[in-house]
C-alpha positions in Angstrom: 25.4 -7.4 -94.2 25.5 -3.9 -95.7 25.4 -1.0 -93.3 23.9 2.5 -93.8 27.4 3.8 -94.5 27.7 1.6 -97.5 24.7 3.2 -99.2 25.5 6.8 -98.4 28.0 7.3 -101.2 25.6 5.7 -103.6 22.8 8.1 -102.4 25.1 11.1 -102.6 26.2 10.3 -106.1 22.6 9.6 -107.3 21.5 13.0 -105.9 24.4 14.7 -107.6 23.5 13.0 -110.9 19.9 14.0 -110.6 20.8 17.6 -110.3 23.7 17.7 -112.8 22.1 16.2 -115.9 21.3 19.7 -117.3 24.8 21.1 -117.0 24.3 23.3 -113.9 26.3 26.5 -113.4 29.5 26.3 -111.3 28.8 25.8 -107.6 31.2 25.3 -104.8 31.1 23.6 -101.4 33.7 23.8 -98.7 35.6 20.6 -97.9 35.0 18.8 -94.7 38.2 20.4 -93.3 41.5 21.8 -94.3 44.4 21.4 -92.0 47.3 23.9 -92.5 50.9 22.9 -91.7 53.6 25.3 -93.0 54.7 27.3 -96.0 56.4 25.5 -98.9 58.2 26.2 -102.1 55.6 27.2 -104.7 57.3 28.7 -107.8 56.7 25.4 -109.6 54.6 22.3 -109.0 57.4 20.1 -107.5 55.4 19.7 -104.3 52.2 18.9 -106.0 53.0 16.7 -109.1 50.7 13.6 -109.2 53.6 11.1 -109.5 54.6 11.6 -105.8 54.0 8.1 -104.3 53.2 9.4 -101.8 53.0 13.0 -100.6 51.3 11.9 -97.4 50.6 8.5 -95.8 49.1 7.0 -92.7 50.0 4.1 -90.4 48.4 3.0 -87.1 46.7 6.3 -86.4 49.6 8.5 -87.4 49.9 10.5 -90.6 53.1 11.6 -92.2 53.8 14.2 -94.9 56.8 15.6 -96.8 57.4 18.8 -98.8 60.1 21.2 -99.9 60.2 24.4 -97.9 60.9 27.9 -99.5 64.6 27.2 -99.3 64.3 23.8 -101.1 64.9 21.8 -97.9 63.1 18.5 -97.3 60.6 18.9 -94.4 58.8 16.0 -92.7 55.6 16.4 -90.7 53.5 14.1 -88.6 50.3 14.2 -86.6 47.9 11.9 -84.9 44.9 11.4 -87.2 41.9 13.4 -86.0 44.0 16.3 -84.6 45.3 19.5 -86.2 48.6 19.4 -84.2 51.4 18.9 -86.8 55.0 18.3 -85.7 57.5 19.4 -88.4 61.1 18.7 -88.8 63.5 20.2 -91.4 65.8 17.4 -92.5 69.5 17.7 -93.5 68.4 17.0 -97.1 67.4 19.3 -100.0 66.5 19.1 -103.6 66.9 20.8 -107.0 63.5 22.5 -106.7 63.8 24.4 -109.9 63.0 21.2 -111.8 59.5 20.0 -111.0 60.5 16.3 -111.8 62.5 16.2 -108.6 59.7 15.5 -106.2 59.7 13.7 -102.8 58.2 10.2 -102.4 57.3 8.9 -99.0 56.0 5.7 -97.5 55.7 3.9 -94.2 56.4 0.2 -94.0 54.5 -2.3 -91.9 56.8 -1.8 -88.9 56.3 2.0 -88.9 59.6 3.0 -90.5 59.5 6.0 -92.9 61.1 5.6 -96.3 62.0 8.6 -98.4 63.3 9.1 -101.9 63.7 12.6 -103.4 65.4 14.9 -106.0 65.6 12.7 -109.0 65.7 13.4 -112.7 68.2 11.0 -114.3 70.6 11.1 -111.4 72.0 8.9 -108.6 69.5 7.3 -106.1 68.7 9.4 -103.1 67.2 7.2 -100.4 67.0 7.0 -96.7 64.6 5.8 -93.9 63.8 6.8 -90.4 66.1 5.6 -87.6 63.2 4.0 -85.8 59.5 3.5 -86.1 57.3 6.7 -86.0 60.4 8.9 -86.1 61.1 12.0 -88.2 64.9 11.4 -87.7 66.4 10.1 -90.9 69.4 7.9 -91.6 72.2 8.9 -93.9 71.6 8.3 -97.6 72.1 4.6 -98.5 71.8 2.4 -101.6 69.0 -0.1 -102.0 70.6 -3.0 -104.0 73.6 -1.1 -105.4 73.0 -1.8 -109.1 71.4 0.4 -111.7 71.0 3.3 -109.3 72.9 5.9 -111.3 70.1 7.2 -113.6 66.9 7.3 -111.4 63.7 9.1 -112.3 60.2 8.9 -110.8 60.8 6.9 -107.7 57.7 5.6 -106.0 56.8 3.3 -103.1 53.8 1.0 -102.7 53.0 -1.0 -99.6 51.9 -4.6 -99.8 49.4 -6.0 -97.3 52.1 -7.7 -95.2 53.9 -4.4 -94.7 56.7 -5.0 -97.3 57.3 -2.3 -99.9 57.6 -2.2 -103.7 59.9 0.5 -105.1 59.6 1.4 -108.8 61.7 3.8 -110.8 62.8 4.5 -114.4 66.4 3.7 -115.4 67.3 5.9 -118.3 65.9 9.0 -120.0 62.6 10.1 -121.5 62.0 8.2 -124.7 64.8 5.7 -123.8 64.4 4.0 -120.5 63.3 0.9 -118.6 61.1 0.2 -115.5 63.0 -1.3 -112.5 61.3 -3.0 -109.5 62.7 -3.6 -106.0 61.1 -5.2 -103.0 61.7 -4.4 -99.3 61.5 -7.0 -96.6 60.1 -5.1 -93.6 61.0 -7.8 -91.1 64.6 -8.1 -92.1 64.9 -4.5 -93.3 66.6 -5.5 -96.6 66.0 -4.6 -100.3 66.2 -7.0 -103.1 65.9 -6.7 -106.9 62.7 -8.1 -108.4 63.4 -7.0 -112.0 66.3 -5.3 -113.6 64.0 -4.6 -116.5 60.2 -5.2 -116.0 59.1 -3.0 -119.0 61.7 -2.7 -121.7 61.9 0.4 -123.9 64.3 -1.5 -126.1 66.4 1.7 -126.4 63.7 3.3 -128.5 61.0 4.4 -126.0 60.1 4.3 -122.4 57.0 3.6 -120.3 55.3 6.2 -118.1 53.4 4.1 -115.6 50.9 4.2 -112.7 50.7 1.4 -110.2 48.2 0.2 -107.5 48.2 -2.5 -104.8 44.6 -3.7 -104.4 42.8 -5.2 -101.4 43.6 -8.7 -102.6 47.3 -7.8 -102.6 47.5 -7.8 -106.4 49.7 -5.3 -108.2 48.1 -3.4 -111.1 50.3 -1.6 -113.6 49.4 0.5 -116.5 51.4 2.7 -118.8 51.7 4.8 -121.9 54.6 4.6 -124.3 56.7 7.6 -125.3 58.8 7.5 -128.4 60.9 10.6 -127.8 61.3 13.3 -125.2 58.3 15.1 -126.8 55.1 14.6 -124.8 53.2 14.5 -128.1 54.7 11.1 -128.8 52.8 9.5 -125.9 50.6 6.7 -127.2 48.4 3.8 -126.1 47.4 2.5 -122.6 49.0 -0.9 -121.7 48.3 -3.1 -118.7 49.8 -5.9 -116.5 49.0 -7.4 -113.1 50.9 -9.5 -110.6 49.4 -11.8 -107.9 52.7 -12.7 -106.2 54.2 -9.4 -105.2 55.6 -8.4 -108.5 57.6 -11.6 -109.3 55.4 -12.8 -112.2 53.1 -10.7 -114.4 49.9 -11.5 -116.4 47.5 -9.9 -118.8 43.9 -9.2 -117.8 43.0 -12.6 -119.4 45.4 -14.4 -117.0 47.9 -15.1 -119.8 51.5 -15.0 -118.4 53.9 -12.4 -119.7 57.3 -13.4 -120.9 59.5 -10.8 -119.2 60.5 -8.1 -119.9 57.4 -6.6 -121.4 57.9 -4.8 -124.7 55.7 -2.7 -127.0 55.0 -5.8 -129.0 54.1 -8.1 -126.1 52.1 -5.7 -124.1 48.3 -6.0 -123.6 46.5 -2.8 -124.6 43.6 -1.6 -122.6 43.0 1.2 -125.1 44.7 2.1 -128.3 45.5 5.9 -128.5 47.6 7.2 -131.3 50.5 9.7 -131.0 49.5 13.4 -131.1 46.3 12.8 -129.2 47.2 15.1 -126.2 47.5 11.9 -124.2 49.0 12.6 -120.8 51.4 10.4 -118.9 51.7 9.4 -115.3 48.2 9.6 -114.0 46.4 7.2 -111.6 44.8 3.8 -111.3 43.0 1.7 -108.8 41.0 -1.5 -108.5 37.6 -2.4 -107.1 36.9 -5.1 -104.5 36.7 -7.7 -107.3 40.2 -6.8 -108.4 39.1 -5.2 -111.6 41.4 -2.3 -112.7 40.4 1.3 -113.4 42.7 3.9 -115.1 42.1 7.7 -115.1 43.7 9.8 -117.8 42.9 12.3 -120.6 43.3 12.6 -124.3 41.3 13.9 -127.3 39.5 11.9 -130.0 40.8 12.2 -133.5 37.7 14.1 -134.7 37.9 16.6 -131.8 40.3 19.3 -130.6 39.4 19.1 -126.9 41.1 16.7 -124.4 38.6 15.1 -122.1 39.1 13.2 -118.8 38.3 9.5 -119.1 38.3 6.3 -117.1 39.4 3.1 -118.8 38.2 0.1 -116.9 37.7 -3.7 -117.1 34.2 -4.9 -116.5 35.2 -8.5 -116.0 34.8 -9.3 -119.7 36.4 -6.6 -121.7 38.1 -3.1 -121.5 35.6 -0.2 -121.6 35.9 3.6 -121.5 33.8 6.3 -119.8 34.2 10.0 -120.6 34.2 11.9 -117.4 34.3 15.6 -118.5 32.5 17.8 -121.0 35.3 20.3 -121.5 35.0 23.0 -124.1 38.5 24.5 -124.2 41.1 23.0 -126.6 44.8 22.8 -125.7 47.8 21.0 -127.2 50.5 18.9 -125.5 53.9 19.1 -127.2 57.6 19.6 -126.3 59.9 18.5 -123.5 60.0 19.2 -119.8 57.2 20.0 -117.3 54.4 21.6 -119.1 52.1 24.3 -117.9 48.7 22.7 -118.6 45.2 24.1 -118.0 44.1 20.9 -116.4 45.8 18.6 -113.8 46.4 14.9 -114.3 43.4 13.1 -112.7 43.5 11.1 -109.4 41.2 8.1 -109.0 39.6 6.1 -106.1 36.7 3.7 -105.9 34.6 2.8 -102.9 33.0 -0.4 -101.7 29.8 0.2 -103.7 31.7 0.8 -107.0 31.2 4.5 -106.9 34.1 6.0 -108.8 35.6 9.3 -107.8 38.0 11.3 -110.1 39.8 14.3 -108.5 41.2 17.0 -110.7 41.9 20.7 -111.4 40.6 22.5 -114.5 40.9 26.1 -115.5 37.3 25.9 -116.8 36.3 25.5 -113.1 38.6 28.3 -111.8 41.5 25.9 -111.0 39.7 24.7 -107.9 40.0 21.2 -106.5 37.2 19.4 -108.2 35.7 15.9 -107.8 33.6 13.9 -110.3 31.5 11.0 -109.1 29.8 8.2 -111.0 27.7 5.2 -109.8 27.4 3.8 -113.3 30.4 4.0 -115.7 28.4 2.0 -118.2 25.8 4.7 -118.5 28.6 7.4 -118.7 26.9 9.6 -116.1 29.1 11.9 -114.0 28.4 14.5 -111.4 30.9 17.2 -110.5 31.4 19.4 -107.4 34.2 21.6 -106.2 36.0 20.9 -102.9 37.7 24.3 -102.6 36.4 27.8 -103.2 39.6 29.3 -104.6 42.3 28.5 -107.2 45.0 26.1 -106.4 47.2 27.2 -109.3 49.0 24.3 -111.0 48.2 21.8 -108.3 47.8 18.1 -109.0 46.1 15.6 -106.7 48.0 13.3 -104.4 46.2 11.4 -101.6 46.8 9.2 -98.6 46.5 5.8 -100.2 46.7 3.8 -97.0 44.0 5.9 -95.2 41.6 5.5 -98.1 42.2 1.7 -98.1 41.5 1.5 -94.4 38.7 4.0 -93.9 37.4 5.3 -97.2 38.4 8.8 -96.2 40.1 11.0 -98.8 43.0 13.2 -97.5 44.6 15.3 -100.3 48.0 17.0 -100.1 47.0 20.7 -100.9 49.1 23.6 -101.9 48.7 26.4 -104.4 51.6 26.1 -106.8 52.8 27.7 -110.0 54.5 26.2 -113.0 56.2 27.8 -116.0 56.4 25.9 -119.3 59.5 23.7 -119.7 61.0 24.1 -116.2 60.6 27.9 -116.0 59.4 29.3 -112.7 56.4 31.4 -111.7 56.8 34.5 -109.5 54.7 32.9 -106.7 55.8 33.4 -103.1 55.8 30.5 -100.6 52.3 29.1 -100.1 50.7 27.1 -97.2 50.9 23.3 -97.3 47.7 21.8 -96.0 45.7 18.5 -95.9 42.2 18.7 -97.4 40.0 16.1 -95.8 36.8 14.8 -97.4 34.6 11.9 -96.5 32.3 10.5 -99.2 30.0 8.9 -96.6 28.1 12.1 -95.9 25.2 12.0 -93.4 21.7 12.6 -94.8 21.7 16.1 -93.3 24.8 17.1 -95.3 23.2 15.9 -98.5 21.3 19.1 -99.0 20.9 22.0 -101.5 23.7 23.8 -99.6 26.3 21.4 -100.9 24.7 20.3 -104.2 24.6 22.0 -107.5 21.3 23.7 -108.1 19.1 23.7 -111.3 20.0 26.5 -113.7 
């Protein structure tokens, strides 16, 4: 039986849509709450890049968070959910914070042990875990499986429903690398190799991916290919899924992949040519039916303006919905971390198939913004702002496990700078916070005070 809570996000989004059809002027509304923690390094976006999996994560009522402090040291923090009392600990570890690729990834396994990987851009694996459950004390650095751990980039953790972990990373360089997959047995506290090469760049290209574990314990994986170290060579959106914890992989049709997956064998959710301002490493999710959704941005061939989009499978075929109506062109080209007027988009979906895309756009004052749609097929989106001030070059990372358990959105928040190509902004340390927002608003909160008004 559906409860009132199930219909509130639907009602909220419908009301937003009704008042946004005529392109209302910018309006803002404060978030439910914003919980400050401590100051962090802010001269580039290393603390706020979207490919942190994760920046913060919850387990059994506790929430954990990691960031680089102003001196580049790795800091861990924890609190009991529902409180504002954060305990912080400066670890013995640090990172090369001048390179925004070298972010921290954090996860908690099913037994409550923290797992941490940090400071990677084509260098040896840096990995450790907590000495005991719910602890901020970390072990010394250790290997996982001891093979192909010398050229690690973009490490990320994903938790399976039984508490085991998946660890994904790139082996190799931009335009010439492969996707490797490990699995952690939480009961025996051991890592094993699932795939030496899951997605093969064949020495000519590499995959930039996003992954999601859905509520049926399926793994969803999507990626763009890059032909060189130039971001302009990004192209196409490919897809694969696994129903056995990453051992075997299939297309959306159920057809089995012969591994490793290559450019020729991949299923393509959407064909996008090079030089389309297609961004890499965004976000994906799946609904309760196990259907995948991918958020990204690119520009159409006949247009100069990149737009946010959601690529999704409706059970029959791949579809696309344009989220934004941006008016400012920009171009993606060159190597390294780019200073871009929009963030990469984050994506969640609730039990009633309301889709939420979280982003930052200079056209909206670089605030934290959220777009909602109750009908992707009708291509209708409503947008609101969750902060009143700029967050600089921030990109959205959220507590994946809390969203899965409670449908509450907790975002890692910090105003950060970013120069083009690994140059630094002259931005002093900025507060690290958690922005909390709950889609299931009460009827009293759905009011003109928090909704855009007619122009």
